[in-house]
Structures are given as structure tokens and as C-alpha cells.
PLY file of the C-alpha trace (Angstrom):
ply
format ascii 1.0
element vertex 573
property float x
property float y
property float z
element edge 572
property int vertex1
property int vertex2
end_header
-1.54 122.05 -97.00
-2.09 119.26 -94.21
-5.74 118.88 -93.71
-7.95 117.32 -91.19
-11.07 115.92 -92.17
-10.46 117.92 -95.57
-10.87 121.05 -94.07
-7.00 123.46 -93.81
-6.01 125.35 -91.06
-6.73 129.55 -90.67
-2.92 130.11 -89.02
0.52 129.13 -88.98
2.84 127.73 -86.40
3.86 130.76 -85.32
0.53 132.83 -85.41
-1.21 130.34 -83.17
1.98 129.81 -80.83
1.77 133.57 -80.32
-2.24 133.51 -79.30
-2.05 130.97 -77.28
1.37 131.84 -75.01
1.61 135.84 -75.36
-1.94 136.85 -76.05
-3.56 134.48 -73.01
-4.35 134.74 -69.72
-4.51 131.42 -67.74
-7.29 131.38 -65.26
-6.21 128.61 -62.94
-9.07 125.95 -60.88
-8.85 124.88 -57.37
-6.13 122.56 -57.40
-6.20 119.45 -54.90
-3.30 121.27 -53.02
-5.27 123.88 -51.85
-6.51 123.81 -48.62
-10.19 124.26 -49.42
-9.86 120.80 -50.87
-8.01 119.05 -48.56
-10.58 120.13 -45.59
-13.28 118.06 -47.48
-14.50 115.03 -45.78
-13.44 111.71 -47.94
-17.35 111.31 -49.09
-16.94 114.41 -50.30
-13.89 113.68 -52.23
-15.86 110.60 -53.98
-18.96 113.40 -54.59
-16.84 115.54 -56.54
-15.03 113.06 -58.72
-18.37 112.17 -59.66
-19.39 115.47 -60.65
-16.63 116.40 -62.73
-17.20 113.24 -64.52
-20.46 114.25 -65.14
-19.47 118.13 -66.60
-16.92 116.46 -68.79
-19.36 114.73 -70.49
-21.92 117.75 -70.68
-19.23 119.53 -72.45
-19.81 117.41 -75.67
-23.15 117.95 -75.20
-22.21 121.66 -75.45
-20.11 121.02 -78.52
-22.84 119.42 -80.14
-24.91 122.31 -79.91
-22.68 124.90 -80.48
-21.29 123.66 -84.21
-22.24 120.78 -85.98
-18.47 119.92 -86.71
-16.77 120.45 -83.45
-16.51 116.98 -81.93
-15.34 115.84 -85.55
-12.68 118.50 -85.61
-11.37 118.31 -82.20
-10.91 114.51 -82.23
-8.64 114.67 -85.54
-6.51 117.08 -83.92
-5.87 115.66 -80.62
-4.90 112.27 -82.68
-2.57 114.26 -84.82
-1.40 116.18 -81.74
-0.70 112.66 -80.24
1.22 111.96 -83.16
3.30 114.46 -82.81
1.72 117.49 -85.17
3.33 120.72 -84.23
0.42 122.25 -85.94
-2.54 119.97 -84.37
-0.87 120.56 -81.03
-1.28 124.37 -81.39
-4.55 124.21 -83.31
-5.78 122.21 -80.25
-5.08 124.81 -77.91
-7.35 127.50 -79.28
-9.69 125.11 -80.04
-9.85 124.44 -76.02
-9.57 127.88 -75.11
-12.58 128.73 -77.73
-14.23 125.47 -77.12
-15.14 125.23 -80.45
-13.57 125.78 -83.61
-14.89 129.21 -83.92
-15.27 132.26 -81.41
-14.28 135.70 -80.51
-11.17 137.46 -79.54
-11.66 139.18 -76.07
-9.85 142.67 -77.55
-10.77 143.62 -81.08
-13.43 141.04 -81.02
-11.98 139.63 -84.36
-13.78 136.69 -85.67
-11.16 133.42 -84.82
-12.13 130.23 -87.18
-9.60 127.43 -86.35
-10.43 125.80 -89.60
-10.55 127.52 -93.33
-14.59 127.60 -94.10
-15.72 126.78 -90.56
-17.66 129.20 -89.12
-20.59 128.92 -86.82
-24.05 129.42 -88.37
-26.34 132.05 -86.59
-28.34 129.96 -85.02
-25.40 127.20 -83.88
-25.96 123.85 -84.47
-30.05 124.21 -82.72
-31.18 124.54 -86.26
-30.01 122.76 -89.33
-26.33 124.27 -90.52
-27.59 125.88 -94.05
-30.68 127.27 -92.69
-30.69 131.34 -93.27
-33.30 133.31 -91.39
-35.48 134.05 -94.81
-36.44 130.19 -94.83
-36.67 129.37 -91.43
-39.31 132.63 -91.38
-40.99 130.92 -94.54
-40.81 127.82 -93.27
-42.70 128.71 -89.81
-45.39 130.70 -91.73
-46.24 127.37 -93.86
-46.66 125.51 -90.75
-48.79 128.23 -89.21
-50.49 128.30 -92.30
-51.13 124.17 -91.87
-51.87 124.75 -88.29
-49.37 122.78 -86.77
-48.92 124.74 -83.96
-47.74 122.61 -81.46
-44.55 121.65 -83.38
-44.10 125.77 -83.91
-44.35 125.83 -80.23
-41.36 123.04 -79.44
-39.49 124.94 -82.33
-39.41 128.09 -80.70
-38.83 126.34 -77.19
-35.47 126.67 -75.15
-35.15 122.89 -74.97
-35.10 121.54 -78.59
-32.84 120.76 -81.24
-34.07 121.39 -84.52
-33.87 119.37 -87.86
-35.45 119.24 -91.59
-38.17 117.11 -91.95
-38.94 116.95 -95.28
-39.87 120.90 -96.47
-40.67 121.26 -93.19
-38.79 121.80 -89.30
-38.70 119.04 -86.53
-38.07 119.66 -83.07
-36.34 117.12 -80.76
-36.17 117.24 -76.89
-32.82 117.65 -75.77
-33.43 114.42 -73.38
-33.93 112.13 -76.25
-30.86 114.20 -78.89
-28.73 113.72 -76.39
-29.65 110.57 -74.44
-26.29 108.83 -74.74
-24.90 112.07 -73.01
-27.51 112.47 -70.43
-27.60 108.96 -69.65
-24.25 108.87 -68.34
-24.53 112.33 -66.30
-27.81 110.74 -64.88
-25.41 107.68 -64.16
-22.52 110.22 -62.64
-24.86 111.89 -60.59
-26.49 109.20 -58.93
-23.17 107.76 -58.01
-22.51 111.09 -56.43
-25.56 111.28 -54.66
-25.10 107.97 -53.13
-21.62 108.96 -51.60
-23.30 112.57 -50.22
-23.91 112.91 -46.68
-25.70 116.32 -46.87
-29.12 115.41 -47.55
-30.20 118.66 -49.61
-27.47 118.46 -51.53
-28.26 114.47 -52.20
-31.93 115.35 -53.13
-30.71 117.80 -55.40
-28.64 115.51 -57.08
-30.99 112.97 -57.47
-33.94 114.99 -58.67
-31.47 116.36 -61.34
-30.44 113.10 -62.45
-33.85 112.44 -63.31
-34.34 115.50 -65.17
-31.75 114.33 -67.53
-33.46 111.38 -68.50
-37.10 112.56 -68.66
-38.72 114.40 -71.10
-40.68 116.13 -68.46
-40.33 119.69 -68.09
-41.81 119.62 -64.42
-37.94 117.36 -63.46
-36.57 120.10 -64.95
-38.13 122.57 -62.35
-37.97 120.18 -59.53
-34.68 120.03 -60.02
-34.27 123.47 -60.29
-36.00 123.96 -56.86
-34.30 121.95 -54.94
-30.82 123.55 -56.24
-31.79 127.27 -55.45
-32.76 126.32 -52.11
-29.32 125.12 -51.33
-27.34 127.90 -48.96
-25.20 125.58 -46.50
-24.35 122.99 -48.59
-20.63 122.27 -49.40
-20.33 121.51 -53.05
-21.73 123.48 -55.40
-22.70 121.53 -58.99
-24.70 123.27 -61.44
-26.01 122.32 -65.24
-26.40 125.89 -66.71
-29.05 126.96 -68.88
-28.88 130.24 -70.36
-30.15 131.61 -73.94
-27.71 133.97 -74.98
-26.24 132.07 -78.26
-28.69 131.42 -80.14
-29.62 134.46 -82.60
-31.73 132.49 -84.69
-34.67 132.06 -82.69
-35.42 135.95 -81.72
-35.40 137.01 -85.04
-39.04 135.75 -85.44
-40.67 138.52 -83.20
-38.86 140.70 -86.30
-41.29 140.01 -88.55
-44.19 141.71 -88.27
-46.32 138.65 -89.86
-44.84 135.50 -87.45
-45.03 138.54 -84.45
-48.98 138.22 -84.92
-49.59 134.79 -85.62
-47.40 133.71 -82.39
-49.57 136.57 -80.38
-52.68 134.86 -81.97
-51.79 131.40 -80.54
-50.09 132.79 -77.36
-46.56 130.67 -77.86
-43.36 131.91 -76.03
-40.86 132.34 -77.71
-37.76 131.53 -76.26
-34.30 130.93 -77.62
-32.30 127.99 -77.22
-30.63 126.95 -74.14
-26.70 126.50 -74.42
-25.83 123.80 -71.54
-22.68 124.07 -69.14
-21.95 122.67 -66.00
-19.99 123.91 -62.98
-18.62 121.97 -59.99
-17.08 123.50 -57.30
-16.56 124.03 -53.09
-18.32 126.59 -51.40
-16.43 129.17 -49.51
-18.04 130.34 -46.59
-16.28 133.48 -45.86
-17.22 134.55 -49.02
-20.40 133.69 -48.93
-21.27 136.16 -45.73
-20.69 139.26 -47.35
-23.12 137.89 -50.27
-26.14 137.49 -47.60
-25.07 141.02 -46.37
-26.93 142.41 -49.34
-29.61 139.62 -49.97
-31.51 141.52 -47.21
-31.89 144.62 -48.94
-33.67 143.05 -51.86
-36.97 143.49 -50.79
-36.65 147.27 -49.96
-34.88 147.89 -53.58
-37.88 146.09 -55.25
-40.64 148.51 -54.25
-37.65 151.86 -55.72
-38.08 149.95 -59.48
-39.41 152.18 -61.90
-42.70 151.58 -62.52
-43.04 149.12 -59.64
-46.78 149.51 -59.37
-47.09 147.99 -63.09
-45.73 144.53 -62.71
-45.21 141.68 -60.15
-42.06 141.03 -58.80
-40.62 137.39 -57.93
-39.40 139.43 -54.73
-40.84 142.24 -52.99
-41.62 143.39 -49.40
-44.30 141.49 -48.98
-42.96 138.36 -50.00
-39.69 136.74 -48.46
-36.41 136.43 -50.63
-36.25 133.62 -52.34
-32.87 133.86 -53.21
-29.76 131.66 -52.10
-25.94 133.14 -52.88
-22.73 131.50 -52.40
-19.18 132.34 -53.35
-17.34 129.31 -54.83
-13.76 128.02 -55.35
-13.97 126.33 -58.81
-12.81 123.01 -59.09
-13.94 122.93 -63.24
-16.20 124.76 -65.49
-17.19 122.91 -68.93
-19.70 124.04 -71.69
-21.02 126.94 -72.18
-18.92 128.25 -69.12
-16.04 127.13 -71.18
-16.31 128.85 -74.18
-13.92 131.48 -73.35
-14.72 133.94 -76.76
-13.72 137.06 -75.23
-14.33 136.69 -71.64
-15.84 134.19 -69.05
-18.67 135.00 -66.29
-18.06 136.31 -62.70
-21.10 135.21 -61.57
-24.40 133.66 -62.24
-27.91 134.60 -61.43
-30.31 131.48 -62.17
-32.38 129.75 -63.24
-33.97 132.74 -65.31
-36.99 134.12 -65.45
-38.60 131.86 -68.33
-37.82 128.53 -66.48
-40.96 126.59 -65.16
-39.39 126.94 -61.50
-39.46 130.51 -61.56
-42.93 130.68 -62.82
-44.70 128.69 -59.97
-43.18 130.23 -57.20
-39.34 128.82 -56.70
-36.57 131.09 -55.49
-33.38 131.73 -57.53
-29.41 131.17 -56.66
-26.57 133.27 -57.57
-23.36 131.83 -57.40
-19.86 133.77 -57.54
-16.53 132.87 -59.01
-13.26 133.30 -57.12
-10.95 131.90 -59.10
-12.24 134.30 -62.36
-12.71 137.37 -60.48
-8.84 136.82 -58.67
-6.79 136.39 -62.53
-6.07 139.92 -63.31
-2.75 141.77 -64.82
-1.23 144.18 -62.21
0.89 145.33 -64.49
-1.13 145.96 -67.66
-3.75 147.41 -65.07
-1.03 149.87 -63.79
-0.21 150.97 -67.22
-4.11 151.06 -67.93
-4.57 153.78 -64.63
-1.54 155.61 -66.20
-3.09 155.70 -69.94
-6.99 156.74 -68.91
-7.65 157.65 -65.37
-6.32 160.91 -64.19
-4.15 160.90 -60.98
-6.42 162.12 -58.10
-8.91 159.13 -59.00
-6.07 156.48 -58.79
-6.76 156.01 -55.02
-10.55 154.91 -55.66
-9.26 152.21 -58.40
-9.79 148.58 -56.44
-10.66 145.33 -57.94
-11.82 144.10 -54.86
-15.02 146.49 -55.10
-15.76 145.30 -58.29
-17.09 142.31 -56.98
-19.33 144.13 -55.16
-20.83 145.46 -57.95
-21.24 142.29 -59.78
-23.42 140.96 -56.55
-25.82 143.88 -57.05
-25.86 142.88 -61.17
-26.70 139.51 -60.27
-28.84 140.54 -57.41
-30.76 143.01 -60.14
-32.01 140.18 -62.61
-34.36 139.32 -59.64
-35.99 142.50 -59.66
-38.03 143.87 -62.25
-41.00 142.56 -64.58
-41.16 138.55 -65.68
-39.94 136.74 -68.63
-42.77 137.81 -70.55
-41.54 140.95 -70.79
-38.09 140.23 -70.77
-38.27 138.23 -73.82
-40.21 140.69 -75.85
-37.35 142.45 -77.57
-36.37 139.93 -79.31
-33.10 139.74 -80.53
-32.12 142.63 -78.53
-33.52 141.19 -75.26
-30.71 140.13 -73.26
-28.84 143.85 -74.19
-31.94 144.94 -72.56
-31.51 142.57 -68.96
-27.84 142.83 -69.18
-28.02 146.80 -68.88
-31.43 146.37 -66.95
-28.63 144.35 -64.18
-26.14 146.84 -64.21
-28.10 149.73 -63.64
-30.28 148.49 -60.75
-26.66 147.84 -59.47
-25.24 151.32 -59.67
-28.70 153.00 -58.76
-28.90 151.44 -55.58
-25.22 151.38 -54.29
-26.45 154.06 -52.44
-28.68 152.13 -50.42
-26.00 150.22 -49.25
-24.15 153.00 -47.74
-27.38 153.74 -45.97
-27.28 150.45 -44.41
-23.76 150.68 -43.40
-23.30 147.53 -45.91
-20.89 149.85 -47.45
-18.53 152.98 -46.98
-18.86 156.09 -48.63
-15.14 155.30 -49.50
-16.27 151.96 -51.12
-18.84 153.27 -53.08
-16.36 155.62 -54.90
-14.22 152.80 -55.13
-16.78 150.65 -56.99
-17.96 153.68 -58.97
-14.21 154.20 -60.23
-13.26 150.73 -60.83
-16.93 150.19 -62.97
-16.58 153.19 -64.89
-12.86 151.84 -65.76
-14.94 148.87 -67.79
-16.54 151.11 -70.09
-13.33 151.85 -71.75
-14.10 149.37 -75.04
-11.40 148.07 -76.85
-13.08 148.24 -79.75
-16.62 148.67 -81.30
-19.12 146.36 -80.70
-21.03 144.14 -83.02
-24.64 144.04 -82.52
-26.39 141.72 -81.47
-24.11 139.37 -80.51
-21.69 141.20 -78.19
-24.18 141.96 -75.59
-21.99 143.33 -72.48
-19.66 145.43 -74.93
-23.24 147.04 -76.69
-23.84 147.71 -72.90
-21.13 149.09 -71.83
-21.03 151.85 -74.99
-24.83 152.44 -73.73
-23.41 153.18 -70.52
-20.30 155.03 -71.32
-22.57 157.42 -73.49
-25.03 157.50 -70.89
-22.79 158.67 -68.12
-20.68 161.30 -70.33
-23.82 162.91 -71.32
-24.87 163.38 -68.01
-21.00 164.31 -67.14
-21.09 161.46 -64.40
-17.60 160.85 -66.31
-16.30 163.40 -68.56
-12.38 163.71 -70.30
-9.30 166.38 -69.87
-7.85 167.65 -72.41
-5.14 165.09 -71.82
-8.00 162.73 -72.85
-7.59 161.59 -68.94
-10.84 160.26 -66.89
-12.66 162.42 -64.07
-15.43 161.24 -61.98
-18.45 162.96 -60.72
-19.53 160.45 -58.23
-23.27 162.20 -57.14
-23.72 162.24 -60.67
-23.59 158.49 -61.19
-27.05 156.97 -59.49
-29.25 159.69 -61.05
-27.73 158.49 -64.65
-27.95 155.03 -63.99
-31.81 155.51 -62.46
-32.55 157.37 -66.01
-31.35 154.04 -67.97
-33.07 151.80 -65.69
-36.41 153.29 -66.32
-35.79 153.18 -69.91
-35.10 149.83 -69.85
-37.97 148.81 -67.38
-40.10 150.94 -69.86
-39.19 149.27 -73.04
-39.85 145.63 -71.09
-43.12 146.72 -70.21
-43.71 148.12 -74.24
-43.16 144.56 -75.36
-41.69 146.24 -78.39
-38.40 145.24 -80.09
-38.48 148.57 -82.37
-38.16 150.43 -79.46
-35.45 148.37 -77.55
-33.69 148.86 -81.30
-34.20 152.52 -81.22
-32.71 152.89 -77.62
-29.82 150.97 -78.59
-29.06 152.88 -81.71
-29.47 156.22 -80.04
-27.21 155.33 -76.97
-24.14 153.53 -78.91
-22.47 156.38 -81.09
-18.55 155.41 -81.36
-16.73 158.61 -81.64
-13.33 159.81 -82.07
-12.71 159.58 -78.27
-13.65 155.71 -78.38
-11.34 155.31 -81.15
-8.93 156.42 -79.03
-9.55 154.71 -76.13
-9.35 151.38 -78.24
-6.52 152.31 -80.27
-4.29 153.07 -76.84
-5.54 149.89 -75.24
-4.37 147.86 -78.33
-0.51 149.14 -77.78
-0.74 148.29 -74.32
-0.86 144.80 -75.47
-3.75 142.97 -73.90
-4.60 139.34 -73.36
-7.14 138.46 -76.29
-7.79 134.82 -74.98
-8.09 132.86 -72.02
-6.76 129.26 -70.78
-9.10 127.58 -68.35
-6.40 125.26 -66.44
-8.14 122.38 -64.51
-6.81 119.89 -62.29
-9.21 117.28 -61.61
0 1
1 2
2 3
3 4
4 5
5 6
6 7
7 8
8 9
9 10
10 11
11 12
12 13
13 14
14 15
15 16
16 17
17 18
18 19
19 20
20 21
21 22
22 23
23 24
24 25
25 26
26 27
27 28
28 29
29 30
30 31
31 32
32 33
33 34
34 35
35 36
36 37
37 38
38 39
39 40
40 41
41 42
42 43
43 44
44 45
45 46
46 47
47 48
48 49
49 50
50 51
51 52
52 53
53 54
54 55
55 56
56 57
57 58
58 59
59 60
60 61
61 62
62 63
63 64
64 65
65 66
66 67
67 68
68 69
69 70
70 71
71 72
72 73
73 74
74 75
75 76
76 77
77 78
78 79
79 80
80 81
81 82
82 83
83 84
84 85
85 86
86 87
87 88
88 89
89 90
90 91
91 92
92 93
93 94
94 95
95 96
96 97
97 98
98 99
99 100
100 101
101 102
102 103
103 104
104 105
105 106
106 107
107 108
108 109
109 110
110 111
111 112
112 113
113 114
114 115
115 116
116 117
117 118
118 119
119 120
120 121
121 122
122 123
123 124
124 125
125 126
126 127
127 128
128 129
129 130
130 131
131 132
132 133
133 134
134 135
135 136
136 137
137 138
138 139
139 140
140 141
141 142
142 143
143 144
144 145
145 146
146 147
147 148
148 149
149 150
150 151
151 152
152 153
153 154
154 155
155 156
156 157
157 158
158 159
159 160
160 161
161 162
162 163
163 164
164 165
165 166
166 167
167 168
168 169
169 170
170 171
171 172
172 173
173 174
174 175
175 176
176 177
177 178
178 179
179 180
180 181
181 182
182 183
183 184
184 185
185 186
186 187
187 188
188 189
189 190
190 191
191 192
192 193
193 194
194 195
195 196
196 197
197 198
198 199
199 200
200 201
201 202
202 203
203 204
204 205
205 206
206 207
207 208
208 209
209 210
210 211
211 212
212 213
213 214
214 215
215 216
216 217
217 218
218 219
219 220
220 221
221 222
222 223
223 224
224 225
225 226
226 227
227 228
228 229
229 230
230 231
231 232
232 233
233 234
234 235
235 236
236 237
237 238
238 239
239 240
240 241
241 242
242 243
243 244
244 245
245 246
246 247
247 248
248 249
249 250
250 251
251 252
252 253
253 254
254 255
255 256
256 257
257 258
258 259
259 260
260 261
261 262
262 263
263 264
264 265
265 266
266 267
267 268
268 269
269 270
270 271
271 272
272 273
273 274
274 275
275 276
276 277
277 278
278 279
279 280
280 281
281 282
282 283
283 284
284 285
285 286
286 287
287 288
288 289
289 290
290 291
291 292
292 293
293 294
294 295
295 296
296 297
297 298
298 299
299 300
300 301
301 302
302 303
303 304
304 305
305 306
306 307
307 308
308 309
309 310
310 311
311 312
312 313
313 314
314 315
315 316
316 317
317 318
318 319
319 320
320 321
321 322
322 323
323 324
324 325
325 326
326 327
327 328
328 329
329 330
330 331
331 332
332 333
333 334
334 335
335 336
336 337
337 338
338 339
339 340
340 341
341 342
342 343
343 344
344 345
345 346
346 347
347 348
348 349
349 350
350 351
351 352
352 353
353 354
354 355
355 356
356 357
357 358
358 359
359 360
360 361
361 362
362 363
363 364
364 365
365 366
366 367
367 368
368 369
369 370
370 371
371 372
372 373
373 374
374 375
375 376
376 377
377 378
378 379
379 380
380 381
381 382
382 383
383 384
384 385
385 386
386 387
387 388
388 389
389 390
390 391
391 392
392 393
393 394
394 395
395 396
396 397
397 398
398 399
399 400
400 401
401 402
402 403
403 404
404 405
405 406
406 407
407 408
408 409
409 410
410 411
411 412
412 413
413 414
414 415
415 416
416 417
417 418
418 419
419 420
420 421
421 422
422 423
423 424
424 425
425 426
426 427
427 428
428 429
429 430
430 431
431 432
432 433
433 434
434 435
435 436
436 437
437 438
438 439
439 440
440 441
441 442
442 443
443 444
444 445
445 446
446 447
447 448
448 449
449 450
450 451
451 452
452 453
453 454
454 455
455 456
456 457
457 458
458 459
459 460
460 461
461 462
462 463
463 464
464 465
465 466
466 467
467 468
468 469
469 470
470 471
471 472
472 473
473 474
474 475
475 476
476 477
477 478
478 479
479 480
480 481
481 482
482 483
483 484
484 485
485 486
486 487
487 488
488 489
489 490
490 491
491 492
492 493
493 494
494 495
495 496
496 497
497 498
498 499
499 500
500 501
501 502
502 503
503 504
504 505
505 506
506 507
507 508
508 509
509 510
510 511
511 512
512 513
513 514
514 515
515 516
516 517
517 518
518 519
519 520
520 521
521 522
522 523
523 524
524 525
525 526
526 527
527 528
528 529
529 530
530 531
531 532
532 533
533 534
534 535
535 536
536 537
537 538
538 539
539 540
540 541
541 542
542 543
543 544
544 545
545 546
546 547
547 548
548 549
549 550
550 551
551 552
552 553
553 554
554 555
555 556
556 557
557 558
558 559
559 560
560 561
561 562
562 563
563 564
564 565
565 566
566 567
567 568
568 569
569 570
570 571
571 572
């Protein structure tokens, strides 16, 4: 059998070819022929060139974070494919879709491992590949016994790679570990800033360049604060820092002995940041819609459950420090390009664990036009016929799903701060994303009252969202955050009879019951965050994720319809 760096491929040519053709959907980025690009000034076209270069460099950083074998295996496949190796050609297609040697597909969530024996560790490559949860906890307990508190803080922080150091562990800051890549990126950003004619965007790029080359949290803070202020700039560049991929760090809060020591020494446990880069052109018309929703956020903050028990970053007594832009995407790299079952349509950053937010900085919501506009209309019609009663077909409208997402992203800016959000341990992402969903659903009637949306649109939003809840496979805990949330929400809506199925297993909806059911969930998840209890979070998830014969029927029927399992990002720059 043919080997690449000593590893055999897991799939035949025919299987890989089928995966990357019949089972793959393309997501096309903006091209040089699009009017949005043609309208840019010559200076901004030069700026984009260097922003894309910086984003490409960051992709290698994310590959290193994700799996210790990623870069070597990608290089081996690229070399072999150039020489005409057909197996390597199709394996490289899968690699580029997953942006790594392994990942989950987007239908039955089957683990895809391109090479035999090369799976992704629970701690990704943030930690030593052979480090188990049991050994990790044992080492930390020994380090606590030796009073190595400062090193433990670094190990459990968001921006370090952790290596073995004798019988202990040692944390290395990203700016040191990825110094060659970060230096090269900083250079590209500085050149981009040189050509930039927008003063605010220019200043942000200069701060972001400094943040890449200095081991100084204040640099990240200043870059984040400047980024979050940009409302009217023509271009978008983001270095995304989200910590959903690291499943090892949060396990320390599940260990009662470690949890007590962590609390005693006032250590904040934050999962590692997986890095990604986004480059795009701001779409002014799409942005105008987003800003209509921004004005409602102070009012919504007062309607949050237990609002008197915590301080929110947005409230009726504070200016809403929130910028929002709709973006035509030029490229997505790193974390954004890890298409392991899906790809985000929008994002609200910085997260609450970041210093910029803790010190009063604002947030920025960025919406991805090319991602949300990519769907299979023929398949959609088959799905509607299979699952939704004909009386409700008139309410299905993918355009209104965008409005739900706006409410979801705004929901991340409401509720308790990061110290509460991180407290549920490995369940933290499930609880926080469930919170954002239920904020959106609970407060949609408020947008009707304010004349932002109509009653017809409200019904379309609820119908289109409910269609999301028809899961393709039983979700895996804790990795499949959004699918677990979908199951929680599906079961809750069924219990409240906001949705119900007739004898033909076709879904009906009672629109008046949606907001009350959602607010019940919202109240529960806020209570969980305020309790700081991982056990309470687990219990909530366990109680609401029953997988029934109805779920099995829905999953099996979708499989027969021939769903796309993989995503292929097509970039032109």
C-alpha cells in the first residue's frame, strides 16, 4: 500500500472522489469580477492583497494548533499530487475541506480520518499528543502541591501552547510559539496599513500588527477595542480567537479536587483560542438592516431573566458599544475554514473572556453573505415536502433565517459576564450558544412591536428556524455544540406544543407558543450560568436530549434525500 510519511490512506480513490463531488457543496467567495470588488479604490485593492496574504499565513498557524501532523501530511499530499498521484489529489481535496487530517462530516457526524491511525487528540495540538485527561489532572495536582501557581495560570489560559517539561507541563505564549508566522503576518498588516486611506482601519491594522509580535495582553486588548469601533470602514479583516475546539482544558472544572484549588487561587480557566482569519468588503445595504436591530439591545437587556443579579455589558443605562457589518467575503482561513460539518454565517467578537470586553471595550458582529446565500433549493423543496405540513410551506423563507441569526449574535452581548459563562466547564459552549438562540427567539415579538419586522416575518422566522431542528443524526456530547442545542430546543418546543407532528409525521407550528417556550429555556440557562455549576449544566443537557423514534425517523429520511456532507470553500484571491 502507498504511504505518505509512513501513513496509509483510509479511503479508495472512488470513495474520495464521491465524497468530494456528489457529497460536497461549494461555497464561493467574492471574485475579482464582482461589482463590490470593482468599486474599490486602487489603494483598497492593494490593502486587500496584503490582508489575504496575512490570512494565508495564519492558516498554517491553525493547522499547527489543530493536529501535530497536519502540515507534514498536507505537504506530502501536495508533492505527490503535483507528480500526478491521483490518490493524493483526492485526499488533498478532503484535507482542504476539513482543513486538517481529521474531522466530522456534516450529516451523520461520522469521524473522517484521511490517514489510518491519525486522529485528532482531545486537546488538539494545544497539548502533547499523548496527554490523557487523567495524566493532565495528575500533573496539575502535583504542580499545585509544588505551589507553581503562575505556571498553572498560563497552562489554563487561552493563548498558550503547552509542552512537556520533564514530569511537568510548560506553557508557551502564541507570540513565541508561532513567532515566524506572526512576524510575517505583522509585516503584511503593516504594508496594508501603509496603503490604507481609512484612518480608523489603518489604526486598527497597526495595533493588530503589534499584537502579533508582542507577548503583551494589552496589545490584544487595544487591537480588539479598535476593531470593535469600526462601523463605516470599507474593508473587513478579523483574526478570530474562539475557544470551542479545545476539549481538554475545561475538564479541570469537572475534577472536584482541581476545581477547589482553582477557586482557592482565583484562576480563570479558559479553553485555548483556535485562530482564524477573515477578509472581506463591507456591504453597506446589508449593514443598514443590522443597525435597525442594534437600537433594541438596551431595552432587551432589561427583559433578560434575573437581570438584577448581574451586570451586563449592554444595558439601558449604557451606550451600546456594538458595531455590526454585513460582509462580502474574500477569504476565510484557519478556524473559519475547518468545514467539519458546517461553517458559521455570523460571529460576535470579542468573546467575554477577552480583556477588551472586561475593560469596557465594545463588540463587533460580522455577517457572512456568501455563506448564508449558499444553499441547495432542490433539496430544500424535497425537505419541505417530507417534513412540513403544506399549510406552513408559505412561511418557510431562508432570507428570514438571517434575522434569527442577527438576534442570536446580539444575544451573546446580553446576560452574565465571562466568569459565569466559563463556569459550566465542558458544557460552557452548549449553554452559551443555547442562551443566544433563546434570546433571539424570546424577543422576536419585540421587533414586531417596534416595526422592525412584520407579523408575517415573525411566522417565517419561527418556521424557518424550527426547520433547523430536524437533526440528521444523534449528536455527540460534548463536541457537537450546535446539534446538542438543536436537540434541546426541539424537545422543549415539542413539550410546549409549539411544534407537533401529525400521523403522517409532518410538522405543524403554534406560533404563539414559541416565545414562552424559548423564554423558559433562556431562564434555565441563565440560572445555570449564575450557579457556576458544571453538574447543573450537565443535568439540564441530559434531561433535554432524549433521542426518540421520531428523531430517528427524521434522520433516516434526510439520509435518503441525499444531503451534502462536506463543504468546499472556493477562493479567487
